[in-house]
TILUMMI-916029 format. One record per residue: x, y, z of N, C-alpha, C in turn; residue number from 1; residue in one letter. Coordinates in nm, 2 decimals. Layout:
TILUMMI-916029
      nx      ny      nz     cax     cay     caz      cx      cy      cz  dofi  guvo
       X       Y       Z       X       Y       Z       X       Y       Z   NUM     a
...
end
This chain:
TILUMMI-916029
      nx      ny      nz     cax     cay     caz      cx      cy      cz  dofi  guvo
    7.05   12.02   16.11    7.19   12.01   16.14    7.26   11.96   16.01     1     m
    7.37   12.02   15.98    7.45   11.98   15.86    7.58   11.93   15.90     2     n
    7.68   11.92   15.80    7.81   11.88   15.82    7.83   11.74   15.88     3     l
    7.75   11.65   15.82    7.76   11.51   15.86    7.90   11.46   15.86     4     t
    7.94   11.38   15.97    8.07   11.33   15.98    8.05   11.17   15.98     5     r
    8.17   11.10   16.00    8.16   10.96   15.99    8.25   10.89   16.10     6     r
    8.20   10.78   16.14    8.29   10.69   16.22    8.29   10.56   16.14     7     v
    8.40   10.53   16.08    8.41   10.41   15.99    8.30   10.43   15.88     8     g
    8.21   10.32   15.87    8.11   10.33   15.78    7.98   10.39   15.82     9     g
    7.98   10.45   15.94    7.86   10.51   16.00    7.86   10.66   15.98    10     r
    7.75   10.72   15.93    7.73   10.86   15.92    7.68   10.90   16.06    11     a
    7.74   11.01   16.11    7.70   11.06   16.24    7.68   11.21   16.24    12     i
    7.62   11.27   16.34    7.60   11.41   16.34    7.73   11.48   16.37    13     s
    7.74   11.61   16.34    7.87   11.68   16.36    7.91   11.70   16.50    14     p
    7.81   11.69   16.60    7.85   11.69   16.74    7.78   11.57   16.80    15     i
    7.84   11.53   16.92    7.78   11.42   16.99    7.75   11.47   17.13    16     g
    7.67   11.40   17.21    7.64   11.43   17.34    7.70   11.33   17.44    17     i
    7.77   11.38   17.54    7.83   11.29   17.64    7.75   11.29   17.77    18     g
    7.74   11.17   17.82    7.66   11.15   17.94    7.73   11.15   18.07    19     g
    7.86   11.17   18.08    7.93   11.16   18.20    7.87   11.24   18.32    20     a
    7.84   11.37   18.29    7.80   11.45   18.40    7.66   11.42   18.45    21     r
    7.59   11.33   18.38    7.46   11.29   18.43    7.47   11.19   18.54    22     w
    7.58   11.12   18.55    7.60   11.01   18.64    7.71   11.02   18.74    23     s
    7.80   11.11   18.74    7.91   11.11   18.83    7.88   11.19   18.96    24     l
    7.76   11.24   18.98    7.73   11.31   19.10    7.67   11.20   19.20    25     t
    7.66   11.25   19.33    7.61   11.16   19.43    7.46   11.12   19.41    26     d
    7.39   11.22   19.35    7.24   11.20   19.34    7.20   11.25   19.20    27     h
    7.22   11.16   19.10    7.19   11.20   18.96    7.04   11.24   18.94    28     p
    7.02   11.35   18.86    6.89   11.39   18.83    6.85   11.32   18.70    29     d
    6.79   11.20   18.71    6.77   11.12   18.59    6.67   11.19   18.49    30     e
    6.57   11.25   18.55    6.47   11.32   18.46    6.53   11.43   18.38    31     e
    6.61   11.51   18.44    6.68   11.62   18.36    6.77   11.56   18.26    32     r
    6.84   11.45   18.30    6.94   11.38   18.21    6.86   11.33   18.08    33     a
    6.75   11.26   18.11    6.67   11.21   18.00    6.61   11.32   17.91    34     l
    6.57   11.43   17.97    6.52   11.54   17.89    6.63   11.60   17.81    35     a
    6.75   11.61   17.86    6.87   11.66   17.78    6.90   11.57   17.67    36     t
    6.90   11.44   17.69    6.93   11.34   17.59    6.82   11.35   17.48    37     l
    6.70   11.36   17.52    6.59   11.37   17.42    6.60   11.50   17.34    38     h
    6.64   11.61   17.41    6.65   11.73   17.33    6.76   11.72   17.23    39     a
    6.87   11.65   17.26    6.97   11.63   17.16    6.92   11.54   17.04    40     a
    6.85   11.44   17.07    6.79   11.36   16.96    6.70   11.43   16.88    41     l
    6.61   11.52   16.94    6.52   11.60   16.87    6.59   11.69   16.78    42     d
    6.71   11.74   16.82    6.78   11.84   16.74    6.87   11.77   16.63    43     a
    6.87   11.64   16.62    6.94   11.57   16.52    7.07   11.51   16.56    44     g
    7.10   11.51   16.69    7.23   11.45   16.73    7.21   11.30   16.72    45     v
    7.31   11.23   16.66    7.30   11.08   16.64    7.42   11.01   16.70    46     t
    7.50   11.08   16.79    7.61   11.01   16.86    7.60   11.04   17.01    47     l
    7.60   10.93   17.08    7.59   10.94   17.23    7.71   10.87   17.29    48     v
    7.78   10.94   17.38    7.90   10.89   17.44    7.87   10.85   17.59    49     d
    7.91   10.73   17.62    7.89   10.68   17.76    8.01   10.59   17.80    50     t
    8.00   10.54   17.92    8.11   10.45   17.97    8.07   10.38   18.10    51     a
    8.12   10.26   18.13    8.09   10.20   18.26    8.14   10.29   18.38    52     p
    8.25   10.36   18.36    8.31   10.45   18.46    8.22   10.56   18.50    53     a
    8.12   10.59   18.42    8.03   10.70   18.45    7.92   10.65   18.54    54     y
    7.94   10.65   18.66    7.84   10.59   18.76    7.86   10.66   18.89    55     t
    7.76   10.68   18.97    7.77   10.75   19.10    7.85   10.67   19.20    56     p
    7.89   10.73   19.31    7.97   10.66   19.41    7.89   10.54   19.47    57     p
    7.76   10.54   19.47    7.69   10.42   19.52    7.55   10.42   19.44    58     a
    7.50   10.30   19.41    7.57   10.17   19.43    7.69   10.15   19.34    59     p
    7.79   10.09   19.39    7.91   10.07   19.31    7.90    9.94   19.22    60     l
    7.97    9.94   19.12    7.98    9.82   19.03    7.86    9.82   18.93    61     g
    7.78    9.92   18.92    7.67    9.93   18.83    7.69   10.05   18.73    62     i
    7.69   10.02   18.60    7.71   10.13   18.51    7.58   10.21   18.49    63     s
    7.57   10.31   18.58    7.45   10.39   18.58    7.43   10.46   18.44    64     h
    7.53   10.52   18.39    7.52   10.59   18.26    7.48   10.51   18.15    65     n
    7.54   10.39   18.13    7.50   10.31   18.02    7.35   10.27   18.03    66     e
    7.31   10.23   18.15    7.17   10.19   18.16    7.07   10.31   18.14    67     t
    7.11   10.43   18.19    7.03   10.55   18.17    7.02   10.58   18.02    68     l
    7.13   10.57   17.95    7.13   10.60   17.81    7.04   10.50   17.74    69     v
    7.05   10.37   17.78    6.96   10.27   17.71    6.82   10.30   17.74    70     a
    6.78   10.34   17.86    6.64   10.38   17.88    6.60   10.50   17.80    71     r
    6.69   10.60   17.79    6.65   10.72   17.71    6.64   10.69   17.56    72     g
    6.72   10.61   17.51    6.71   10.57   17.36    6.59   10.49   17.34    73     l
    6.56   10.40   17.43    6.44   10.31   17.41    6.31   10.39   17.41    74     a
    6.31   10.51   17.48    6.19   10.59   17.49    6.18   10.69   17.39    75     a
    6.27   10.70   17.29    6.26   10.81   17.19    6.25   10.74   17.05    76     h
    6.17   10.80   16.97    6.15   10.74   16.83    6.27   10.74   16.75    77     p
    6.37   10.82   16.77    6.49   10.82   16.70    6.61   10.74   16.76    78     r
    6.58   10.68   16.88    6.68   10.61   16.95    6.75   10.50   16.88    79     g
    6.68   10.43   16.80    6.74   10.31   16.73    6.84   10.35   16.62    80     a
    6.84   10.48   16.58    6.93   10.53   16.48    7.06   10.59   16.53    81     a
    7.07   10.59   16.67    7.18   10.65   16.73    7.30   10.56   16.73    82     v
    7.42   10.62   16.71    7.55   10.55   16.73    7.59   10.57   16.87    83     t
    7.60   10.46   16.95    7.64   10.47   17.09    7.79   10.43   17.10    84     v
    7.86   10.52   17.16    8.00   10.49   17.19    8.02   10.46   17.34    85     a
    8.08   10.35   17.37    8.11   10.32   17.51    8.25   10.27   17.52    86     t
    8.30   10.24   17.64    8.44   10.22   17.65    8.47   10.10   17.75    87     k
    8.59   10.06   17.75    8.64    9.95   17.84    8.78    9.98   17.90    88     g
    8.81    9.92   18.00    8.95    9.93   18.06    8.95   10.04   18.17    89     g
    8.84   10.09   18.21    8.84   10.20   18.32    8.70   10.18   18.38    90     h
    8.70   10.19   18.52    8.57   10.17   18.59    8.58   10.25   18.72    91     y
    8.47   10.25   18.80    8.47   10.31   18.93    8.45   10.21   19.04    92     r
    8.53   10.22   19.14    8.51   10.14   19.26    8.52   10.22   19.38    93     d
    8.52   10.16   19.50    8.52   10.23   19.62    8.65   10.32   19.64    94     a
    8.75   10.28   19.57    8.88   10.35   19.58    8.90   10.46   19.48    95     g
    8.82   10.47   19.38    8.83   10.57   19.28    8.80   10.52   19.14    96     g
    8.89   10.54   19.04    8.87   10.51   18.90    8.99   10.43   18.85    97     f
    9.00   10.30   18.88    9.12   10.23   18.83    9.12   10.21   18.68    98     p
    9.24   10.18   18.63    9.26   10.15   18.49    9.30   10.00   18.48    99     i
    9.23    9.92   18.40    9.27    9.78   18.38    9.24    9.75   18.24   100     d
    9.34    9.76   18.15    9.31    9.73   18.01    9.37    9.60   17.96   101     a
    9.38    9.50   18.05    9.42    9.37   18.01    9.31    9.31   17.92   102     r
    9.35    9.23   17.82    9.26    9.18   17.73    9.14    9.11   17.79   103     p
    9.16    9.03   17.90    9.06    8.96   17.96    8.95    9.05   18.02   104     a
    9.00    9.16   18.08    8.92    9.26   18.14    8.83    9.33   18.03   105     t
    8.89    9.36   17.92    8.82    9.43   17.81    8.71    9.34   17.76   106     l
    8.74    9.21   17.74    8.64    9.11   17.69    8.52    9.11   17.79   107     h
    8.55    9.10   17.92    8.45    9.09   18.02    8.37    9.22   18.03   108     r
    8.43    9.34   18.02    8.36    9.46   18.03    8.28    9.49   17.91   109     q
    8.32    9.44   17.79    8.24    9.46   17.67    8.11    9.38   17.69   110     c
    8.12    9.26   17.74    7.99    9.19   17.76    7.90    9.25   17.86   111     r
    7.96    9.31   17.96    7.88    9.38   18.06    7.82    9.50   18.00   112     e
    7.89    9.57   17.91    7.83    9.69   17.85    7.72    9.65   17.75   113     s
    7.73    9.54   17.68    7.63    9.49   17.59    7.50    9.46   17.67   114     l
    7.51    9.41   17.79    7.40    9.38   17.88    7.34    9.51   17.93   115     a
    7.42    9.60   17.97    7.37    9.73   18.02    7.30    9.81   17.92   116     a
    7.35    9.81   17.80    7.29    9.89   17.69    7.17    9.81   17.62   117     l
    7.16    9.68   17.65    7.05    9.60   17.59    7.07    9.58   17.44   118     g
    7.19    9.57   17.39    7.21    9.55   17.25    7.30    9.42   17.22   119     v
    7.29    9.38   17.10    7.37    9.26   17.06    7.51    9.30   17.01   120     d
    7.53    9.43   16.97    7.65    9.47   16.91    7.67    9.62   16.94   121     r
    7.78    9.66   16.99    7.81    9.80   17.03    7.86    9.87   16.90   122     i
    7.80    9.98   16.86    7.84   10.05   16.74    7.99   10.10   16.75   123     p
    8.03   10.15   16.86    8.17   10.20   16.87    8.22   10.17   17.01   124     l
    8.33   10.09   17.02    8.39   10.05   17.15    8.53   10.10   17.16   125     y
    8.56   10.17   17.26    8.69   10.24   17.27    8.77   10.19   17.40   126     l
    8.90   10.19   17.39    8.99   10.18   17.51    8.98   10.31   17.58   127     l
    8.93   10.31   17.71    8.91   10.44   17.77    9.04   10.51   17.81   128     h
    9.14   10.43   17.86    9.27   10.49   17.89    9.37   10.38   17.87   129     w
    9.49   10.42   17.81    9.60   10.33   17.80    9.64   10.28   17.94   130     p
    9.67   10.16   17.96    9.71   10.10   18.09    9.86   10.10   18.09   131     d
    9.93   10.17   18.18   10.08   10.17   18.18   10.14   10.03   18.20   132     p
   10.06    9.93   18.25   10.11    9.80   18.27   10.09    9.71   18.14   133     r
   10.02    9.76   18.04    9.98    9.68   17.93   10.01    9.75   17.80   134     v
   10.09    9.70   17.71   10.11    9.77   17.58    9.98    9.80   17.51   135     p
    9.98    9.92   17.45    9.86    9.97   17.39    9.82    9.87   17.28   136     v
    9.91    9.82   17.21    9.88    9.72   17.10    9.81    9.60   17.15   137     a
    9.85    9.55   17.27    9.79    9.43   17.33    9.64    9.46   17.37   138     e
    9.62    9.58   17.43    9.48    9.62   17.46    9.40    9.63   17.34   139     s
    9.45    9.70   17.24    9.38    9.72   17.11    9.36    9.59   17.04   140     v
    9.45    9.49   17.05    9.43    9.36   17.00    9.30    9.29   17.05   141     g
    9.27    9.32   17.18    9.15    9.26   17.24    9.03    9.33   17.17   142     a
    9.03    9.45   17.14    8.92    9.52   17.07    8.90    9.46   16.93   143     l
    9.01    9.43   16.87    9.00    9.37   16.73    8.94    9.23   16.74   144     a
    8.97    9.16   16.85    8.90    9.03   16.87    8.75    9.05   16.89   145     e
    8.71    9.15   16.97    8.57    9.17   16.99    8.50    9.21   16.86   146     l
    8.57    9.28   16.77    8.51    9.32   16.64    8.50    9.19   16.56   147     r
    8.60    9.11   16.56    8.60    8.98   16.48    8.48    8.89   16.53   148     a
    8.45    8.90   16.65    8.34    8.82   16.71    8.21    8.88   16.69   149     q
    8.20    9.00   16.63    8.07    9.06   16.60    8.01    9.13   16.72   150     g
    8.09    9.15   16.83    8.03    9.21   16.95    8.04    9.36   16.94   151     l
    8.13    9.41   16.86    8.14    9.56   16.84    8.16    9.58   16.69   152     v
    8.11    9.70   16.64    8.12    9.73   16.50    8.24    9.80   16.47   153     e
    8.28    9.91   16.55    8.39    9.99   16.53    8.47   10.00   16.66   154     h
    8.60   10.02   16.64    8.69   10.03   16.76    8.77   10.16   16.76   155     v
    8.80   10.20   16.88    8.88   10.32   16.89    8.96   10.33   17.02   156     g
    9.03   10.44   17.04    9.11   10.46   17.16    9.09   10.60   17.21   157     v
    9.11   10.62   17.34    9.09   10.74   17.41    9.22   10.78   17.48   158     c
    9.23   10.92   17.49    9.34   10.97   17.58    9.48   10.92   17.54   159     n
    9.50   10.92   17.41    9.63   10.87   17.36    9.72   10.98   17.30   160     v
    9.85   10.96   17.30    9.94   11.05   17.23    9.97   10.99   17.10   161     d
   10.05   11.06   17.02   10.07   11.02   16.88   10.14   10.88   16.88   162     l
   10.23   10.86   16.96   10.30   10.73   16.96   10.21   10.62   16.99   163     v
   10.12   10.64   17.09   10.02   10.53   17.12    9.92   10.51   17.01   164     q
    9.88   10.62   16.94    9.79   10.61   16.83    9.85   10.53   16.72   165     l
    9.98   10.55   16.69   10.04   10.48   16.58   10.06   10.33   16.62   166     l
   10.08   10.30   16.75   10.09   10.16   16.79    9.96   10.10   16.77   167     a
    9.85   10.17   16.81    9.72   10.11   16.79    9.68   10.08   16.65   168     a
    9.72   10.18   16.56    9.69   10.16   16.42    9.77   10.05   16.36   169     c
    9.89   10.02   16.42    9.97    9.91   16.37    9.91    9.77   16.41   170     g
    9.82    9.77   16.50    9.76    9.65   16.55    9.63    9.61   16.47   171     e
    9.55    9.72   16.44    9.42    9.70   16.38    9.37    9.83   16.32   172     t
    9.26    9.82   16.25    9.20    9.95   16.20    9.14   10.02   16.31   173     r
    9.17   10.15   16.33    9.12   10.24   16.43    9.02   10.33   16.36   174     i
    8.89   10.33   16.42    8.79   10.41   16.36    8.77   10.54   16.43   175     d
    8.81   10.55   16.55    8.79   10.68   16.62    8.89   10.70   16.73   176     a
    8.93   10.82   16.76    9.01   10.86   16.87    8.92   10.96   16.95   177     v
    8.92   10.94   17.08    8.86   11.04   17.17    8.96   11.10   17.27   178     q
    8.99   11.22   17.24    9.09   11.30   17.33    9.03   11.43   17.37   179     n
    9.09   11.48   17.47    9.05   11.62   17.52    9.10   11.72   17.42   180     r
    9.01   11.81   17.37    9.05   11.91   17.28    8.95   12.02   17.29   181     f
    8.99   12.14   17.31    8.90   12.25   17.32    8.98   12.38   17.31   182     g
    8.93   12.49   17.37    8.99   12.62   17.35    8.99   12.69   17.48   183     a
    9.09   12.68   17.56    9.20   12.59   17.55    9.17   12.45   17.61   184     p
    9.27   12.36   17.61    9.25   12.23   17.66    9.28   12.23   17.81   185     a
    9.24   12.33   17.88    9.24   12.34   18.03    9.38   12.29   18.08   186     a
    9.49   12.34   18.02    9.62   12.31   18.07    9.68   12.18   18.01   187     g
    9.60   12.11   17.93    9.66   11.99   17.86    9.75   12.03   17.75   188     a
    9.84   11.95   17.71    9.93   11.98   17.60    9.85   11.98   17.47   189     a
    9.88   12.07   17.38    9.81   12.08   17.25    9.80   11.94   17.18   190     p
    9.69   11.91   17.13    9.67   11.77   17.07    9.68   11.78   16.92   191     d
    9.74   11.88   16.86    9.74   11.90   16.72    9.80   11.78   16.65   192     g
    9.91   11.72   16.69    9.97   11.61   16.62    9.87   11.49   16.60   193     p
    9.80   11.46   16.71    9.70   11.35   16.70    9.59   11.39   16.61   194     v
    9.54   11.51   16.62    9.43   11.55   16.53    9.48   11.55   16.38   195     l
    9.60   11.59   16.36    9.65   11.59   16.22    9.66   11.45   16.17   196     d
    9.71   11.36   16.25    9.72   11.22   16.21    9.58   11.16   16.18   197     e
    9.48   11.19   16.26    9.35   11.14   16.24    9.29   11.20   16.11   198     c
    9.32   11.33   16.09    9.27   11.39   15.96    9.33   11.32   15.84   199     t
    9.46   11.30   15.85    9.53   11.23   15.73    9.47   11.09   15.71   200     a
    9.44   11.02   15.81    9.39   10.88   15.80    9.24   10.87   15.79   201     r
    9.17   10.98   15.81    9.02   10.97   15.80    8.96   10.91   15.93   202     g
    9.03   10.92   16.04    8.98   10.86   16.17    8.90   10.97   16.24   203     i
    8.78   10.93   16.28    8.70   11.03   16.35    8.77   11.07   16.48   204     a
    8.77   11.20   16.51    8.84   11.26   16.63    8.73   11.32   16.71   205     y
    8.70   11.25   16.82    8.59   11.29   16.91    8.65   11.37   17.02   206     l
    8.62   11.50   17.02    8.68   11.60   17.11    8.60   11.62   17.23   207     a
    8.65   11.57   17.35    8.57   11.59   17.47    8.62   11.71   17.54   208     y
    8.54   11.76   17.64    8.56   11.89   17.71    8.59   12.00   17.61   209     s
    8.51   12.02   17.51    8.53   12.13   17.41    8.53   12.27   17.46   210     p
    8.46   12.29   17.58    8.45   12.42   17.64    8.55   12.44   17.75   211     f
    8.65   12.35   17.77    8.75   12.36   17.87    8.71   12.31   18.00   212     g
    8.61   12.22   18.01    8.57   12.16   18.14    8.44   12.22   18.19   213     g
    8.39   12.18   18.30    8.26   12.23   18.35    8.25   12.38   18.37   214     p
    8.37   12.44   18.40    8.37   12.58   18.42    8.36   12.66   18.29   215     a
    8.37   12.60   18.18    8.36   12.66   18.05    8.47   12.76   18.03   216     g
    8.60   12.73   18.06    8.71   12.82   18.04    8.72   12.87   17.90   217     a
    8.70   12.78   17.80    8.72   12.82   17.67    8.63   12.93   17.63   218     a
    8.50   12.93   17.67    8.41   13.03   17.63    8.43   13.16   17.69   219     a
    8.52   13.17   17.79    8.54   13.29   17.86    8.65   13.37   17.79   220     e
    8.72   13.32   17.69    8.83   13.39   17.62    8.77   13.51   17.55   221     l
    8.83   13.63   17.56    8.77   13.75   17.50    8.74   13.74   17.35   222     p
    8.83   13.68   17.28    8.80   13.67   17.13    8.67   13.59   17.10   223     g
    8.65   13.49   17.18    8.52   13.41   17.16    8.40   13.49   17.20   224     f
    8.42   13.57   17.30    8.31   13.66   17.35    8.28   13.76   17.24   225     a
    8.38   13.82   17.18    8.36   13.92   17.08    8.30   13.87   16.95   226     a
    8.34   13.75   16.91    8.28   13.69   16.79    8.14   13.65   16.82   227     v
    8.11   13.60   16.94    7.97   13.57   16.97    7.88   13.69   16.97   228     a
    7.93   13.80   17.02    7.85   13.93   17.02    7.83   13.97   16.88   229     a
    7.93   13.96   16.79    7.91   14.00   16.65    7.81   13.92   16.58   230     a
    7.79   13.80   16.62    7.69   13.71   16.55    7.56   13.70   16.63   231     h
    7.55   13.76   16.75    7.43   13.75   16.83    7.41   13.61   16.88   232     g
    7.52   13.54   16.91    7.52   13.40   16.95    7.58   13.38   17.08   233     e
    7.57   13.26   17.14    7.64   13.22   17.26    7.79   13.19   17.23   234     t
    7.87   13.21   17.33    8.01   13.17   17.31    8.03   13.02   17.29   235     r
    7.94   12.94   17.35    7.95   12.80   17.33    7.92   12.76   17.19   236     h
    7.83   12.83   17.12    7.80   12.81   16.98    7.92   12.84   16.90   237     a
    7.99   12.95   16.93    8.11   12.99   16.86    8.22   12.89   16.88   238     v
    8.24   12.83   17.00    8.34   12.73   17.02    8.31   12.61   16.93   239     v
    8.19   12.57   16.92    8.15   12.45   16.83    8.18   12.48   16.69   240     i
    8.14   12.60   16.64    8.17   12.64   16.50    8.32   12.64   16.47   241     a
    8.40   12.69   16.57    8.54   12.70   16.55    8.60   12.56   16.54   242     w
    8.56   12.47   16.63    8.61   12.33   16.63    8.58   12.26   16.50   243     l
    8.46   12.27   16.46    8.42   12.20   16.34    8.50   12.25   16.22   244     l
    8.54   12.37   16.22    8.62   12.42   16.11    8.77   12.38   16.12   245     a
    8.81   12.32   16.23    8.95   12.28   16.24    8.98   12.16   16.16   246     r
    8.89   12.06   16.14    8.91   11.94   16.06    8.78   11.88   16.03   247     s
    8.78   11.81   15.91    8.65   11.74   15.87    8.63   11.62   15.95   248     p
    8.72   11.57   16.03    8.70   11.45   16.11    8.67   11.48   16.26   249     v
    8.68   11.61   16.30    8.66   11.65   16.44    8.51   11.65   16.47   250     l
    8.47   11.59   16.58    8.34   11.58   16.63    8.34   11.62   16.78   251     v
    8.29   11.74   16.81    8.29   11.78   16.96    8.19   11.69   17.03   252     p
    8.23   11.65   17.15    8.14   11.58   17.24    8.10   11.67   17.35   253     i
    7.97   11.71   17.35    7.92   11.81   17.44    7.86   11.75   17.56   254     v
    7.92   11.78   17.68    7.87   11.73   17.81    7.76   11.81   17.86   255     g
    7.65   11.82   17.79    7.54   11.91   17.83    7.47   11.85   17.96   256     a
    7.43   11.95   18.05    7.36   11.91   18.17    7.21   11.95   18.16   257     g
    7.17   12.02   18.06    7.03   12.06   18.05    7.00   12.09   17.90   258     r
    6.87   12.08   17.86    6.83   12.09   17.72    6.88   12.22   17.66   259     p
    6.88   12.34   17.73    6.92   12.46   17.67    7.07   12.46   17.62   260     a
    7.15   12.39   17.69    7.29   12.37   17.66    7.31   12.30   17.52   261     s
    7.23   12.20   17.51    7.23   12.12   17.38    7.19   12.21   17.26   262     v
    7.08   12.29   17.28    7.03   12.38   17.18    7.14   12.48   17.14   263     e
    7.21   12.53   17.23    7.32   12.63   17.20    7.43   12.57   17.12   264     s
    7.47   12.45   17.16    7.58   12.38   17.09    7.53   12.34   16.95   265     a
    7.41   12.30   16.93    7.36   12.26   16.80    7.36   12.38   16.71   266     v
    7.33   12.50   16.76    7.33   12.62   16.67    7.47   12.64   16.62   267     r
    7.57   12.60   16.69    7.71   12.62   16.64    7.74   12.54   16.52   268     g
    7.66   12.43   16.49    7.69   12.35   16.37    7.65   12.42   16.24   269     t
    7.57   12.52   16.25    7.53   12.60   16.13    7.58   12.74   16.13   270     t
    7.67   12.78   16.23    7.72   12.91   16.24    7.84   12.93   16.15   271     l
    7.83   13.02   16.06    7.94   13.04   15.96    8.04   13.15   16.01   272     a
    8.16   13.12   16.04    8.26   13.21   16.08    8.35   13.25   15.97   273     l
    8.39   13.38   15.96    8.48   13.42   15.86    8.62   13.37   15.88   274     t
    8.70   13.37   15.77    8.84   13.33   15.79    8.92   13.41   15.89   275     a
    8.89   13.54   15.90    8.95   13.63   16.00    8.91   13.59   16.14   276     g
    8.78   13.56   16.16    8.74   13.51   16.29    8.80   13.38   16.33   277     e
    8.81   13.29   16.24    8.87   13.16   16.27    9.02   13.18   16.30   278     l
    9.09   13.26   16.23    9.23   13.29   16.26    9.25   13.35   16.40   279     d
    9.16   13.45   16.43    9.16   13.51   16.56    9.14   13.41   16.67   280     l
    9.04   13.33   16.66    9.01   13.23   16.76    9.12   13.12   16.78   281     l
    9.18   13.08   16.67    9.28   12.98   16.68    9.41   13.04   16.75   282     t
    9.44   13.16   16.72    9.56   13.22   16.78    9.53   13.24   16.93   283     k
    9.41   13.28   16.97    9.38   13.30   17.11    9.38   13.17   17.19   284     e
    9.33   13.06   17.12    9.31   12.94   17.19    9.44   12.86   17.21   285     a
    9.53   12.88   17.12    9.65   12.80   17.12    9.78   12.89   17.16   286     t
end
């Protein structure tokens, strides 16, 4: 795998693997999840995305995904070299998925994530969602405090618009943004302004749902299908290649549910698309 990217001072792989779908079902298939994680590590993926909110309906209050990721990394020879990204300010309870990004909550949840992951310092800690009751700068200030205390190495924000990103940057150094970005973004507003700002500032842009959600809407677009056929590749590999060409800071986060999906996505990191193909895909996706 080539095209090494960066989160702050850390070199990372050009794609990451996200663990949400391993844990949000009623009955997680942990063996398949671990096999998928290990397939990603075998292929050279060095960024794993998790969160306390990624947990089954029961038992509640336990971060299933963080503990599953910790088990998987501990059992793999490359696990210690992985950059783990986790988040605070969002969780799952009996009523759904509340947002609470008050500084005290973020401090508490960070310590809970440290325990679940079995580490002394989290490589990348992000605000999962802006809290409408709390100014973004106030929430991000708590992340800066956690970094000053040595509990996290890098900090970032998720699901932000440009105004929120600029407010966060005004509070502290932001190392990563994680927003939904794909082809298309499944009805979401285009995120070009945030991506452009991240590119200009050298902030890693972690693009989740790159294929348009579980149904893979992005890969169904006819242009992507035609380019895939021309290269003898999967449409998902073409999506990855197209995204990586969008910006040197963009890192797709692939929510793979099985090892074969990881392998297809990784092939996209070495797939060379022509300028004409890239132009076609961009016009179709936007």
